[in-house]
N, C-alpha and C positions, 0 to 999 in steps of 0.2 A: 354106225353102231356106237353106242355109248360104252365107255370103258367101265369095267368093274372096279369099284373103289374098296380098298381094305384099310381100316384105320387101326393104329397101334398107339399105345402109351409108351412103348419101349423101342428104342432105335435098333437094338440088336435083333428083336423079333421081326421088325420091318425088313431089315437087311437079309435075314435068313429066309424070309418068305420071298423076297425079290429074287434071291439066288435060286431058290427051288423052282419058282415059276420060269425063270430064264433057262434053267437046266432042262425043263420040260418043253422048251421051245416057244414059250409065250413072250409077247412083247411086254415090257415092264418099264414104268417110270416111277421114281420115288421122289418124295418131297416132304416138307413139313409145313405146318400151318399153325398159327396162334389160335387159341380158343377164342371164340367171339366174345367180346365184352370184357376180356381180361386185360388188366393193366400190366401184368407181369410178362415180359417177353420170354421168360423161362417156361411158361405153361404152354406147351406145344403138343400137337398130335402129329404122328408120323403117318404119312399116306403112301400107299402103294396102289398104282393104277395099272391095270392090265387088260389085254384084249380077251383074256380067258373069261368064260361065262362065270357067273357067281358060283354055280355048283362045282365047276372045274377048279376055280380058285380056292374054294374051301378045302379041297384035298391037299393044298400046299401051304396052308396057313400055319405058321409057327407061333406057339404061345397063345396069347389072348387076343389075337387080331379079330376084328369084327368086319365081316363082309357086308357092305352097304347094299 
């Protein structure tokens, strides 16, 4: 099974979503990644990966997270 990926521009929103998914009993991994093609290491996207389906994950997204 492929994990559901949720992307965020804000670290706090990613952390809040991770906490909400974990509290609901889902497996969660959090990471960050540079934007492709950017020279600036400060330009990152925050990622949350979970075993929740995309529909289930959307119910726990804080802020402007985008479910891929």
